[in-house]
NUSEMI-547812 format. One record per residue: residue in three letters; x, y, z of N, C-alpha, C in turn. Coordinates in steps of 0.001 Angstrom, whole numbers, padded with zeros to 6 digits, always signed. Layout:
ALAXYZXYZXYZ/...
***
This chain:
MET+038134-061232-017589+036840-060556-017177+037046-059037-016914/SER+036277-058203-017619+036485-056788-017502+035865-056328-016238/ASP+036574-055275-015798+036053-054636-014542+034725-053864-014830/THR+033891-053966-013868+032609-053209-013983+032685-052010-013170/LEU+032395-050886-013805+032410-049584-013170+031072-049274-012644/ILE+030942-049022-011434+029625-048763-010811+029591-047267-010493/HIS+028635-046547-011136+028479-045082-010971+027415-044898-009989/THR+027696-044219-008988+026712-043873-007960+026563-042391-007851/ASP+025333-041902-007747+025054-040522-007548+025373-040043-006197/PRO+025888-038890-005996+026146-038391-004663+024896-038249-003845/ALA+025043-038506-002556+023912-038429-001697+023250-037108-001751/PRO+021929-037058-001900+021204-035727-001957+021394-034919-000755/GLN+021682-033637-000973+021834-032799+000185+020491-032212+000685/PRO+020281-032080+001935+018953-031520+002363+018839-030082+001852/GLU+017681-029793+001374+017427-028456+000854+017072-027529+002022/SER+017547-026305+001929+017141-025338+002909+015720-024895+002854/LYS+015119-024727+003945+013680-024349+003867+013508-022973+003358/PRO+012702-022718+002321+012598-021380+001758+011862-020454+002709/THR+012375-019218+002738+011768-018219+003652+010666-017580+002933/LEU+009964-016748+003664+008772-016011+003073+009163-015187+001860/LEU+010300-014540+002035+010824-013672+000951+011076-014499-000325/ASP+011563-015764-000091+011879-016599-001268+010574-016964-001978/ARG+009376-016996-001334+008193-017395-001842+007477-016269-002599/LEU+007890-015037-002270+007140-013941-002895+007871-013491-004170/PRO+007148-013402-005297+007788-013108-006623+008457-011753-006640/GLY+009751-011759-006903+010425-010506-007121+010742-009765-005842/SER+010520-010352-004645+010681-009651-003423+012140-009267-003149/ASN+013028-010245-003325+014452-010039-003064+014921-008807-003942/ASN+014640-008807-005221+015015-007689-006093+014449-006443-005591/THR+013194-006476-005170+012506-005256-004681+013321-004677-003446/ILE+013773-005543-002556+014422-005074-001362+015779-004409-001762/LEU+016469-005091-002637+017760-004503-003088+017595-003200-003846/ILE+016624-003074-004681+016344-001854-005382+016011-000760-004361/ALA+015108-001115-003388+014740-000145-002389+015948+000370-001590/ALA+016879-000511-001228+018056-000143-000526+018962+000776-001341/PHE+019096+000514-002630+019905+001336-003475+019211+002727-003607/LEU+017895+002775-003834+017227+004079-003892+017322+004877-002607/PHE+017319+004199-001447+017464+004936-000232+018904+005584-000117/VAL+019874+004793-000477+021266+005322-000422+021389+006559-001399/LEU+020738+006455-002521+020754+007601-003518+020055+008796-002919/LEU+018877+008502-002230+018207+009647-001554+019034+010302-000532/ALA+019800+009510+000271+020670+010049+001260+021782+010917+000644/PHE+022249+010465-000552+023211+011255-001242+022700+012564-001651/VAL+021499+012615-002255+020860+013855-002643+020647+014758-001401/ARG+020141+014157-000324+019890+014969+000856+021180+015629+001387/THR+022293+014920+001219+023634+015408+001753+024139+016635+000855/VAL+024007+016452-000442+024572+017479-001340+023689+018662-001478/THR+022448+018506-001203+021497+019650-001337+021086+020289-000023/ASP+021479+019683+001119+021112+020091+002445+019534+020151+002666/ALA+018893+019332+001965+017410+019190+002108+017156+018127+003119/ASP+017290+018491+004398+017132+017522+005477+015791+016900+005646/ALA+014732+017604+005100+013354+017060+005192+013215+015823+004385/LEU+014069+015500+003422+013932+014305+002572+013991+013054+003478/THR+014763+013062+004491+014842+011816+005332+014645+012100+006797/SER+013983+013212+007131+013850+013532+008564+012798+012648+009230/SER+012857+012534+010534+011921+011729+011304+010534+012268+011178/SER+010361+013536+011198+009019+014169+011025+008441+013844+009648/THR+009170+013871+008608+008752+013505+007316+008333+011997+007258/VAL+009158+011152+007845+008849+009706+007880+007618+009453+008666/GLY+007385+010140+009844+006177+009936+010649+004932+010242+009898/VAL+004881+011431+009187+003793+011782+008399+003591+010856+007233/ALA+004687+010407+006660+004666+009476+005486+004007+008129+005926/ILE+004286+007668+007141+003679+006447+007577+002130+006567+007664/ARG+001694+007736+008211+000251+007916+008275-000399+008114+006985/ALA+000313+008684+006011-000228+008849+004673-000185+007544+003874/THR+000799+006707+004190+001041+005444+003371-000036+004391+003758/ILE-000323+004195+005053-001143+003104+005525-002464+002927+004863/PRO-003328+004004+004771-004618+003862+003997-004434+003326+002655/ILE-003456+003905+001942-003247+003444+000527-002748+002046+000519/MET-001869+001691+001422-001354+000323+001502-002573-000649+001717/LEU-003398-000334+002668-004522-001263+003020-005391-001374+001771/ALA-005599-000262+001062-006464-000360-000214-005734-001257-001184/GLY-004418-001140-001304-003651-002008-002229-003763-003501-001871/LEU-003630-003789-000531-003761-005132-000079-005173-005676-000338/ALA-006171-004773-000173-007614-005207-000500-007676-005617-001946/GLY-007119-004826-002882-007119-005240-004272-006355-006472-004472/LEU-005213-006634-003812-004426-007914-003961-005195-009139-003591/TRP-005922-009100-002467-006729-010363-001995-007784-010618-003031/ALA-008431-009562-003583-009514-009797-004540-008992-010367-005863/GLU-007954-009737-006374-007493-010138-007681-006760-011397-007671/ARG-006083-011744-006528-005483-013070-006461-006524-014186-006424/ALA-007720-013811-006045-008871-014835-006110-009546-014749-007412/GLY-009210-013855-008362-009802-013798-009667-010868-012778-009814/VAL-011007-011835-008840-012089-010894-008954-011501-009437-008925/ILE-011906-008625-009906-011437-007269-009965-012353-006466-008939/ASN-011762-005706-008101-012427-005007-007037-012347-003448-007199/ILE-013147-002929-008150-013164-001493-008437-013873-000824-007233/GLY-014602-001594-006400-015342-000959-005306-014626-000687-004024/ILE-013305-000729-004083-012425-000525-002847-012785+000897-002345/GLU-012930+001810-003150-013183+003175-002694-014497+003276-001915/GLY-015533+002556-002416-016796+002488-001575-016619+001749-000316/MET-015868+000703-000295-015674-000049+000920-014897+000789+001930/MET-013955+001617+001477-013257+002525+002318-014215+003549+002901/ILE-015179+004023+002123-016179+004958+002607-016962+004319+003705/LEU-017447+003049+003489-018056+002315+004582-017245+002282+005819/GLY-015890+002031+005666-015054+001959+006857-014971+003277+007540/THR-014854+004384+006792-014764+005689+007439-016038+005986+008253/TRP-017222+005644+007725-018468+006022+008443-018643+005140+009648/PHE-018568+003807+009460-018755+002869+010596-017664+003049+011576/GLY-016416+003320+011119-015327+003626+012099-015601+004873+012904/GLY-015883+005968+012209-016138+007207+012914-017406+007180+013816/TRP-018380+006503+013417-019630+006386+014253-019307+005567+015458/ALA-018665+004361+015344-018390+003543+016486-017340+004158+017396/ALA-016368+004898+016870-015386+005579+017729-016048+006614+018591/TRP-016983+007314+018024-017745+008292+018774-018526+007665+019869/GLN-019122+006520+019558-020030+005951+020547-019231+005126+021625/TRP-018154+004379+021246-017580+003397+022151-016089+003448+022133/GLY-015446+004277+021509-014037+004434+021488-013318+004006+020219/PRO-012027+004325+020096-011347+004108+018808-011075+002642+018499/TRP-010861+001778+019468-010615+000347+019151-011874-000280+018552/VAL-013037-000052+019203-014313-000512+018652-014490+000065+017283/GLY-014104+001335+017148-014306+001948+015834-013529+001246+014737/LEU-012263+000858+014985-011500+000166+013962-012127-001262+013666/ILE-012713-001911+014674-013376-003167+014435-014606-002965+013535/MET-015305-001987+013893-016551-001696+013078-016170-001226+011678/ALA-015064-000558+011542-014656-000194+010212-014355-001443+009368/VAL-013748-002461+009921-013506-003711+009230-014798-004374+008914/VAL-015751-004420+009822-017028-004988+009649-017777-004264+008468/GLY-017744-002936+008489-018408-002200+007480-017828-002470+006034/GLY-016516-002499+005977-015840-002827+004685-016125-004233+004275/SER-016177-005144+005185-016458-006537+004836-017858-006700+004272/ILE-018797-005952+004801-020163-005938+004233-020142-005580+002761/GLY-019418-004483+002418-019262-004133+001060-018565-005180+000216/GLY-017589-005809+000779-016948-006931+000058-017868-008072-000238/LEU-018728-008438+000753-019641-009504+000563-020728-009198-000460/VAL-021151-007901-000499-022095-007443-001470-021482-007648-002887/HIS-020273-007243-002980-019502-007458-004296-019413-008949-004617/ALA-019171-009780-003605-019095-011197-003916-020383-011810-004336/VAL-021467-011373-003754-022809-011856-004143-023108-011551-005597/ALA-022757-010300-005976-022975-009840-007318-022171-010539-008375/VAL-020852-010729-008152-019986-011286-009139-019894-012851-009083/VAL-020042-013364-007901-019889-014869-007762-021315-015486-007968/ARG-022329-015039-007255-023602-015696-007308-024396-015292-008591/PHE-024346-014046-009000-025146-013635-010128-024329-013331-011416/ASN-022991-013552-011281-022065-013348-012393-022121-011961-013064/VAL-022386-010954-012189-022406-009571-012773-021010-009166-013114/ASP-020902-008270-014144-019559-007810-014589-018892-007162-013350/HIS-017572-007495-013166-016863-007071-011937-016787-005490-011922/ILE-016494-004874-013030-016400-003417-013066-017690-002757-012732/ILE-018867-003237-013303-020145-002602-013063-020491-002816-011554/SER-020263-003918-010975-020549-004189-009581-019764-003225-008707/GLY-018467-003124-008959-017612-002211-008173-018035-000761-008197/VAL-018319-000253-009485-018790+001121-009606-020067+001348-008896/ALA-020937+000297-008899-022283+000449-008202-022060+000595-006700/ILE-021101-000191-006146-020797-000152-004766-020280+001296-004357/ASN-019439+001753-005204-018895+003151-004919-019979+004173-004884/ILE-020908+004110-005771-021968+005116-005790-022956+004858-004600/LEU-023335+003563-004345-024317+003382-003253-023690+003688-001930/ALA-022343+003378-001769-021724+003684-000455-021799+005164-000144/PHE-021496+005976-001185-021586+007445-000851-022967+007878-000500/GLY-023938+007481-001264-025350+007869-000937-025878+007323+000348/ALA-025540+006045+000594-026069+005463+001884-025404+006046+003062/MET-024166+006375+003074-023526+006974+004237-023954+008416+004499/ARG-024347+009075+003455-024879+010409+003686-026255+010296+004291/PHE-027081+009302+003843-028338+009138+004435-028245+008724+005881/LEU-027353+007824+006183-027104+007431+007606-026576+008601+008480/SER-025760+009452+007856-025291+010599+008632-026386+011471+009027/GLU-027338+011662+008156-028501+012533+008496-029290+011912+009716/LEU-029412+010594+009697-030052+009954+010837-029273+009959+012139/ALA-027982+009765+012047-027133+009532+013246-026469+010779+013791/PHE-026067+011751+012930-025186+012833+013302-025831+014201+013409/VAL-026861+014387+012579-027565+015751+012581-028153+015988+013902/GLY-027874+017093+014509-028409+017494+015809-027493+017139+016959/GLU-026482+016297+016727-025488+015997+017757-024423+017066+017778/GLN-023827+017314+019030-022858+018347+019094-021609+017990+018353/GLY-021193+018791+017365-020021+018538+016555-020271+017734+015344/GLY-021501+017242+015221-021903+016454+014024-022733+017146+013058/GLY-022979+016513+011926-023800+017112+010891-023908+016074+009731/ILE-024566+016490+008643-024879+015558+007579-023584+015150+006862/SER-022538+015913+007083-021274+015528+006380-020182+015118+007305/GLN-020409+015045+008578-019325+014575+009507-019930+014130+010831/SER-019155+013306+011539-019649+012731+012830-019079+013601+013961/PRO-019624+013502+015123-019061+014077+016332-017654+013509+016584/PRO-016729+014248+017155-015391+013753+017393-015361+012656+018411/GLN-014397+011708+018336-014252+010694+019256-013690+011246+020588/SER-013926+010581+021626-013624+011081+022969-012164+010739+023415/SER-011572+009774+022804-010175+009304+023132-009507+008864+021890/ALA-008161+008624+022064-007301+008227+020916-006601+006957+021240/ILE-006182+006276+020231-005338+005065+020361-003916+005457+020852/PRO-003386+004790+021819-002074+005126+022377-000997+005090+021292/ARG+000019+005942+021466+001167+006038+020558+002442+005551+021248/ILE+003375+005112+020408+004655+004594+020902+005777+005676+020872/ASN+006455+005735+022039+007707+006578+022090+008728+005691+022738/LEU+009629+005147+021931+010602+004164+022585+011620+004889+023418/PRO+011835+004347+024683+012844+004957+025526+014238+004847+024925/PHE+015046+005852+025140+016482+005902+024665+016585+006092+023184/LEU+015827+005386+022405+015951+005554+020911+015190+006841+020489/ALA+014029+007084+021067+013261+008257+020631+012840+009134+021780/GLY+013536+009083+022904+013245+010021+023963+012133+009668+024854/GLY+011468+008499+024677+010354+008168+025501+010671+008082+026927/GLY+009747+008477+027795+009965+008425+029215+011042+009293+029720/ASP+011279+010476+029080+012265+011468+029489+013719+010862+029431/THR+013971+009933+028461+015254+009387+028325+015966+010017+027210/THR+017262+009658+026924+018072+010188+025816+017492+009796+024479/ASP+017428+010775+023581+016947+010506+022228+018172+010271+021286/ILE+018598+008973+021313+019765+008622+020489+019557+008814+019008/LEU+018387+008430+018513+018221+008535+017062+018104+010016+016643/GLY+017449+010808+017498+017291+012222+017236+018708+012898+017189/ASN+019585+012578+018095+020917+013105+018117+021733+012751+016879/LEU+021647+011495+016432+022325+011097+015242+021702+011778+014024/GLU+020442+011928+013978+019792+012656+012860+020282+014114+012775/ASP+020418+014784+013824+020844+016127+013868+022301+016308+013478/ARG+023124+015234+013477+024493+015382+013009+024638+015655+011537/GLY+023729+015291+010787+023708+015509+009290+024794+014614+008539/TRP+025125+013505+009162+026073+012619+008526+025377+011846+007376/PHE+026189+011584+006312+025669+010798+005225+025264+009414+005598/LEU+024126+009052+005242+023494+007708+005442+023231+007363+006849/ILE+024167+007609+007780+023909+007359+009253+022766+008210+009704/SER+022816+009483+009454+021777+010384+009918+020434+010077+009180/ASP+020580+009662+007872+019340+009315+007176+018645+008084+007736/ILE+019468+007067+008104+018917+005910+008672+018341+006166+010051/ALA+019025+007054+010802+018483+007483+012130+017179+008252+011963/GLY+017034+009070+010947+015808+009791+010746+014644+008820+010377/VAL+014920+007798+009512+013822+006820+009211+013470+006039+010392/LEU+014471+005519+011169+014152+004737+012391+013414+005644+013353/GLY+013801+006936+013493+013148+007805+014437+011711+008027+014102/GLY+011350+007992+012786+009963+008138+012437+009134+006990+012862/PHE+009700+005803+012998+009009+004622+013410+009045+004418+014955/ALA+010008+005132+015622+010166+004943+017045+009446+006053+017852/HIS+009036+007137+017112+008518+008349+017865+007024+008507+017413/ASN+006155+008614+018356+004756+009029+018106+004045+008156+017056/LEU+004373+006783+017157+003757+005862+016212+002564+005223+016884/SER+001421+005304+016173+000226+004759+016782+000237+003204+016706/TRP-000377+002570+017700-000385+001174+017740-001215+000607+016498/ALA-002213+001465+016067-002941+001056+014890-002016+000994+013636/SER-001018+001820+013552-000076+001749+012468+000736+000452+012495/VAL+001197+000130+013752+001887-001105+013867+001094-002321+013424/ILE-000214-002360+013803-001063-003447+013421-001200-003467+011937/ALA-001433-002306+011348-001627-002262+009880-000391-002732+009141/LEU+000825-002309+009608+002049-002646+008886+002309-004206+008959/THR+001841-004827+010072+002083-006234+010168+001158-007048+009182/LEU+000173-006387+008594-000703-007058+007596+000030-007372+006336/VAL+001134-006651+006097+001895-006907+004833+002544-008358+004912/PRO+003453-008636+005929+003951-009957+005931+002917-011028+006286/LEU+001863-010674+007016+000842-011661+007256+000089-012040+005956/THR-000208-011059+005143-000790-011373+003817+000114-012249+002997/GLY+001464-011932+002968+002388-012748+002202+002468-014196+002708/TRP+002470-014328+004089+002529-015661+004622+001264-016501+004355/ILE+000134-015866+004490-001131-016596+004244-001212-017024+002714/LEU-000947-016073+001851-001181-016367+000408-000097-017269-000185/TRP+001141-017232+000384+002231-018065-000215+002688-019200+000663/ARG+002193-019326+001893+002721-020409+002767+001586-021289+003351/THR+000370-021056+003039-000740-021863+003618-001554-022508+002501/VAL-002243-023527+002904-003163-024245+001932-004195-023343+001437/PHE-004792-022593+002378-005864-021634+002082-005353-020554+001034/GLY-004134-020060+001171-003583-019093+000301-003327-019690-000998/LEU-002840-020944-001061-002661-021591-002367-003968-021772-003136/ARG-005016-022144-002413-006329-022227-003040-006856-020924-003519/VAL-006615-019847-002755-007114-018510-003177-006332-018172-004516/ARG-005025-018374-004569-004228-018065-005781-004700-018955-006967/SER-005031-020175-006692-005471-021065-007731-006817-020584-008310/SER-007643-019950-007470-008896-019376-007900-008691-018289-008913/GLY-007580-017554-008773-007281-016501-009743-006458-016935-010913/GLU-005786-018049-010844-004969-018424-011945-005656-019495-012835/ALA-006280-020501-012262-006930-021545-013070-008070-022188-012223/PRO-009180-021460-012063-010282-021911-011240-010821-023310-011700/GLY-010940-023498-013022-011386-024754-013501-010538-025974-013133/ALA-009200-025814-013243-008314-026806-012828-008425-027075-011360/ALA-008504-025983-010586-008626-026145-009145-009815-026919-008694/GLU-010921-026579-009460-012206-027275-009110-012107-028804-009374/THR-011378-029209-010422-011253-030641-010732-010543-031302-009566/LEU-009751-030565-008794-009020-031192-007714-009771-031038-006362/GLY-011065-030638-006415-011896-030561-005247-011919-029295-004557/VAL-011346-028231-005161-011399-026966-004496-012745-026238-004875/ARG-013403-025772-003844-014655-025059-004010-014398-023558-004225/ILE-014586-023141-005482-014160-021776-005862-015106-020725-005253/ALA-016393-020892-005221-017273-019880-004790-017051-019512-003296/PRO-016948-020452-002348-016657-020050-001009-015346-019396-000901/LEU-014285-019717-001609-013023-019097-001562-013160-017634-001999/ARG-013925-017420-003014-014072-016022-003458-014846-015179-002512/TYR-015828-015792-001951-016638-015103-000847-015635-014663+000256/ALA-014803-015612+000702-013837-015373+001843-012805-014300+001426/ALA-012253-014415+000215-011261-013439-000214-011847-012025-000336/LEU-013045-011928-000868-013651-010619-001011-014107-010029+000341/SER-014461-010903+001266-014722-010408+002612-013427-009853+003241/ILE-012360-010524+003094-011041-010045+003623-010680-008746+002838/SER-010909-008719+001597-010586-007562+000723-011380-006369+001281/GLY-012645-006521+001466-013483-005420+001970-013098-004965+003399/GLY-012735-005971+004209-012283-005684+005555-010999-004829+005629/LEU-010017-005116+004759-008821-004395+004649-009143-002976+004180/ALA-010000-002848+003158-010392-001548+002659-011112-000690+003771/GLY-012032-001384+004491-012692-000759+005558-011736-000329+006693/LEU-010689-001098+006994-009695-000726+007966-008945+000504+007498/GLY-008693+000550+006195-008013+001774+005646-008894+003044+005873/GLY-010224+002938+005609-011118+003992+005846-011149+004331+007292/GLY-011276+003308+008176-011277+003554+009587-010053+004275+010102/TYR-008898+003937+009536-007656+004633+009825-007729+006091+009530/LEU-008327+006449+008429-008435+007889+008102-009333+008584+009031/ALA-010352+007911+009544-011359+008577+010409-010908+008664+011843/ILE-010068+007661+012232-009764+007572+013676-008337+007942+013969/ILE-007392+007618+013099-006009+007906+013452-005531+009176+012658/SER-005795+009312+011367-005436+010512+010611-006279+011718+011015/SER-007517+011396+011511-008391+012466+011991-008976+011986+013331/SER-009966+012618+013779-010658+012142+014989-012219+012039+014753/PHE-012673+012088+013510-013993+011944+013260-014221+011580+011780/TYR-015416+011047+011497-015768+010831+010133-016060+012125+009370/ARG-015619+012275+008169-015892+013425+007335-016209+012918+005910/GLU-017231+013456+005266-017583+013105+003919-016401+013418+003012/GLY-016114+012547+002096-015020+012751+001132-013687+012470+001698/GLN-013631+011852+002870-012358+011571+003560-011411+010683+002806/THR-011958+009725+002029-011048+008817+001354-010338+009493+000150/ALA-010892+010512-000463-010173+011287-001504-009574+010381-002570/SER-010338+009388-003063-009879+008478-004161-008706+007585-003753/ARG-008445+007410-002481-007313+006559-002025-007587+005109-002473/GLY-008886+004720-002658-009153+003349-003095-008661+003135-004487/PHE-008785+004117-005397-008227+003933-006750-006711+003984-006779/ILE-006190+004886-005901-004699+004923-005804-004173+003590-005332/GLY-004930+002954-004410-004507+001621-003913-004458+000634-005005/LEU-005438+000652-005919-005404-000248-007034-004206-000003-007915/ALA-003742+001273-008078-002550+001528-008819-001323+001022-008120/THR-001283+001082-006850-000096+000513-006138-000074-000991-006157/MET-001248-001644-006241-001306-003113-006486-000672-003528-007775/ILE-001007-002752-008865-000392-003054-010172+001016-002766-010210/PHE+001424-001605-009595+002795-001236-009576+003593-002260-008751/GLY+003005-002813-007741+003668-003877-006896+003575-005261-007437/ASN+003081-005433-008718+003064-006761-009433+002287-007732-008583/TRP+001239-007373-007979+000339-008210-007220+000981-008986-006144/ASN+001943-008384-005451+002539-009017-004244+002616-007989-003118/PRO+002562-008353-001881+002343-007454-000757+003557-006490-000576/ILE+004760-006971-000825+005929-006086-000616+005901-004965-001716/GLY+005507-005321-002917+005423-004341-003918+004288-003313-003640/VAL+003176-003777-003052+002085-002822-002637+002558-001871-001608/LEU+003374-002378-000613+003957-001438+000357+004842-000426-000229/GLY+005598-000822-001232+006547+000018-001865+005796+001127-002677/GLY+004811+000708-003391+004051+001695-004209+003367+002671-003319/ALA+002682+002184-002166+002015+003065-001295+002968+004022-000645/SER+004203+003590-000361+005137+004405+000299+005551+005627-000592/LEU+005497+005404-001932+005816+006517-002847+004825+007659-002633/PHE+003487+007276-002632+002504+008260-002484+002629+008875-001035/GLY+002837+008089-000054+002928+008569+001299+004062+009529+001448/PHE+005203+009218+000813+006356+010056+000995+006175+011432+000335/GLY+005632+011313-000915+005352+012624-001626+004346+013541-000866/GLU+003329+012880-000267+002331+013759+000424+003012+014295+001701/ALA+003839+013451+002373+004460+013950+003653+005409+015068+003398/LEU+006216+014930+002321+007158+015998+001972+006457+017246+001601/ASN+005300+017118+001040+004484+018319+000681+003956+019026+001931/LEU+003689+018248+003025+003213+018855+004260+004319+019297+005182/VAL+005433+018596+005260+006456+018850+006279+007532+019745+005724/GLY+007982+019443+004480+009184+020220+003930+008939+020540+002513/PRO+007946+021485+002199+007760+021851+000858+008977+022461+000162/ALA+009880+023052+000988+011066+023750+000388+011982+022658-000210/ALA+011852+021398+000239+012670+020293-000252+012222+019724-001568/LEU+010986+020085-001959+010396+019443-003160+011227+019699-004434/PRO+011755+020900-004686+012586+021021-005855+013846+020114-005848/LYS+014394+019897-004614+015558+019048-004500+015226+017596-004856/LEU+013941+017229-004616+013554+015850-004935+013623+015606-006434/PHE+013441+016625-007201+013527+016446-008637+014968+016056-009134/LEU+016000+016515-008384+017326+015999-008709+017404+014515-008509/TYR+016805+014056-007388+016708+012565-007160+016000+011858-008269/LEU+014844+012387-008743+014070+011756-009797+014875+011834-011095/ALA+015612+012836-011330+016421+012960-012556+017496+011874-012605/ILE+018151+011652-011408+019207+010640-011373+018622+009250-011584/VAL+017468+008996-010929+016894+007661-011143+016467+007394-012566/ALA+015821+008408-013204+015375+008204-014603+016672+008107-015437/GLY+017711+008899-015167+018906+008752-015927+019582+007346-015916/LEU+019635+006831-014687+020277+005507-014583+019429+004439-015340/VAL+018125+004520-015236+017310+003531-015915+017292+003741-017433/PHE+017521+005022-017876+017678+005306-019271+018905+004643-019814/VAL+019971+004709-019101+021152+004048-019561+021031+002537-019663/ARG+020381+001939-018648+020118+000534-018701+019241+000148-019835/SER+018181+000864-020095+017314+000518-021196+018017+000725-022502/ALA+018811+001736-022651+019569+001986-023903+020570+000783-024161/MET+021240+000355-023075+022189-000746-023241+021492-002015-023658/ARG+020228-002177-023292+019453-003303-023763+018699-003151-025019/ARG+018945-001955-025667+018328-001604-026924+016782-001576-026811/ARG+016262-001139-025678+014859-000922-025458+014582+000558-025676/TRP+014409+000912-026906+014453+002322-027250+013200+003109-026846/VAL+012040+002529-026936+010843+003254-026486+010934+003536-024952/PRO+011122+002561-024027+011225+002887-022649+012415+003896-022402/ALA+013488+003683-023170+014629+004669-022979+014260+006043-023309/ALA+013476+006237-024409+013058+007592-024733+012101+008199-023647/VAL+011205+007435-023150+010351+007960-022035+011139+008344-020864/GLN+012006+007386-020470+012780+007699-019190+013760+008832-019389/GLY+014358+008936-020573+015249+010083-020842+014505+011378-020823/THR+013367+011469-021386+012559+012637-021382+012144+013105-019984/LEU+011747+012109-019164+011341+012399-017838+012585+012863-016995/GLY+013759+012249-017259+014924+012622-016575+015342+014053-016876/VAL+015351+014419-018129+015651+015821-018571+014642+016791-017972/ALA+013378+016475-017986+012366+017408-017445+012578+017569-016004/CYS+012825+016541-015225+013097+016640-013776+014350+017432-013455/LEU+015424+017321-014301+016595+018095-014179+016423+019552-014357/VAL+015641+019839-015394+015288+021266-015686+014511+021849-014587/VAL+013566+021174-013981+012819+021666-012822+013757+021940-011609/PHE+014704+020986-011408+015603+021194-010269+016493+022465-010473/LEU+016955+022700-011747+017911+023755-012024+017164+025178-012071/THR+015904+025126-012322+015239+026408-012674+014210+026835-011625/VAL+013732+025888-010869+012624+026239-009884+013192+026182-008490/ASP+012961+027289-007770+013320+027405-006372+012139+027014-005454/LYS+011012+027265-005883+009821+026953-005093+008676+026515-006018/ILE+008098+025371-005679+007033+024887-006475+005719+025492-006002/PRO+004903+026077-006884+003619+026670-006577+002789+025728-005740/GLU+002132+026251-004758+001261+025399-003882+000275+024554-004563/PRO-000463+025089-005666-001411+024204-006350-000818+023008-006999/LEU+000515+023109-007310+001199+021990-008000+001816+020971-007087/THR+001944+021331-005779+002619+020445-004822+001819+019168-004588/LYS+000476+019276-004740-000341+018078-004598-000132+017097-005646/SER+000451+017481-006751+000723+016548-007833+002051+015729-007677/VAL+002796+016167-006694+004130+015522-006539+004096+014042-006314/PRO+003179+013526-005434+003131+012083-005373+002820+011367-006725/PHE+001997+011950-007504+001687+011362-008747+002863+011439-009748/VAL+003582+012515-009754+004803+012685-010590+005873+011658-010172/LEU+006046+011576-008827+006983+010529-008329+006673+009212-008747/THR+005343+008788-008647+004983+007495-009032+005099+007251-010622/LEU+004793+008348-011349+004936+008207-012785+006325+007968-013214/VAL+007317+008616-012520+008786+008400-012874+009198+006977-012501/VAL+008714+006474-011307+009101+005111-010950+008437+004101-011862/LEU+007133+004317-012265+006550+003357-013136+007196+003299-014495/ALA+007616+004536-014965+008275+004491-016250+009680+003876-016127/SER+010233+003890-014943+011556+003355-014741+011457+001926-014333/ALA+010314+001380-014056+010257-000038-013589+010721-001005-014659/THR+011531-001984-014278+011982-002964-015248+011337-004333-015035/GLN+010589-004493-013963+010031-005808-013732+008840-005973-014703/ARG+008577-007202-014981+007452-007537-015954+006191-007785-015065/LEU+005320-006967-015237+004001-007084-014505+003205-008224-015100/ARG+002600-009039-014211+001749-010160-014684+000626-010334-013731/MET-000621-009953-014211-001803-010189-013338-002160-011709-013323/PRO-002926-012094-012304-003458-013445-012283-004194-013802-013624/ALA-003974-014970-014049-004386-015367-015430-005920-015299-015565/HIS-006672-015546-014604-008192-015574-014714-008759-014378-014006/ASP-007973-013318-013835-008441-012121-013121-009596-011383-013915/GLY-010777-011248-013295-011812-010509-013957-012607-011288-014917/LYS-012291-012569-015217-013026-013313-016162-014197-014066-015448/PRO-015327-014223-016126-016502-014832-015521-016162-016386-015288/PHE-016748-016951-014241-016479-018362-014010-017784-018863-013293/ARG-018206-020049-013779-019262-020780-013085-018849-022165-012844/SER-019254-022740-011749-018908-024064-011373-019168-025066-012478/GLY-018142-025869-012809-018352-026890-013853-017742-026462-015153/GLU-017295-025211-015314-016728-024755-016537-015196-025078-016580/ASP-014701-025050-017757-013270-025208-018053-012735-026497-017476/HIS-013598-027523-017367-013091-028828-016880-012582-029699-018092/
***
């Protein structure tokens, strides 16, 4: 009798629970790339003595410049993950600036932020009615909201602000108080304590002083509104990638017909997602009126809604990428305000980044991207070697140049939701 061999599979090992970062597409690579780029920036700061590149004052201004764009990007993310293109983010931000400035003047800044969210949500719901209920083209609806928001807020300004002290048809009276700011004891000198981070920053050490400068920007004079806004990035990631509601929202943008066959009601989901989208855009507008300024002013958004859409695409439709894209604009704007003398030094950094990506693209025989990146790298190097001071009219273009270089150097494959912007009616595609 022959022996019988019994093969048994090894006992299955328990799988580790995936973290939020594991659920977000490309997030781990994004963090590693961001860390490398920061070390490179610290190197450029050290060799060029351009301390403004990583100073706490630059970081503090960059945070305030980043948040409205970040919120606009998150607004676009919520809408497009649900399958709706939201070109009306700019108009929803305008609603947020007006309602936020008006309510902050009447009842204080916290009520102003709440009313900014409400105003933006109203714009989001109007967009939802147009595209979900009446199947209006998404682009047409968004453009109409932008136009109507500007005209309607000017009309309301005439009714509410004209004749009031400090107010007029183009601005509201100033708010009477401000949202408290954070100054951490010992780390940032709060409460007349030692400023540890400031002392390390003043040493000028490679990387250590740069890290201290960045942390000091977060530890000194940081508004509680900024803290709340920044927490919306991980909160958005958790909701969209870790909850049933988020899964259904993403299914609405990927395959609404298939989701509907499983009992998912697409229309209510899109109403909810666009309401959240409008609320985030409105919060960004309210931040401009209440935190960045102390009153509503016509034209305050300055096309940040459209820039937010660009950061959403750059960020590959995930919240960490949106934060990264918004930070590029915020950093460029802050450097322009705090340390314009360091702007030429920044072009050395851009030249190195473009050069590294040129080498990588050439090794992969991707000749067209390599040519673009090589050209940008040479141009940035020429600017660094030949320009001592960038003319003031051109400094405003630095955030856009910075973003252009990074976009040209991006190696990730961008993929929008499969059903984004396409018309859908209940019962179709079954």
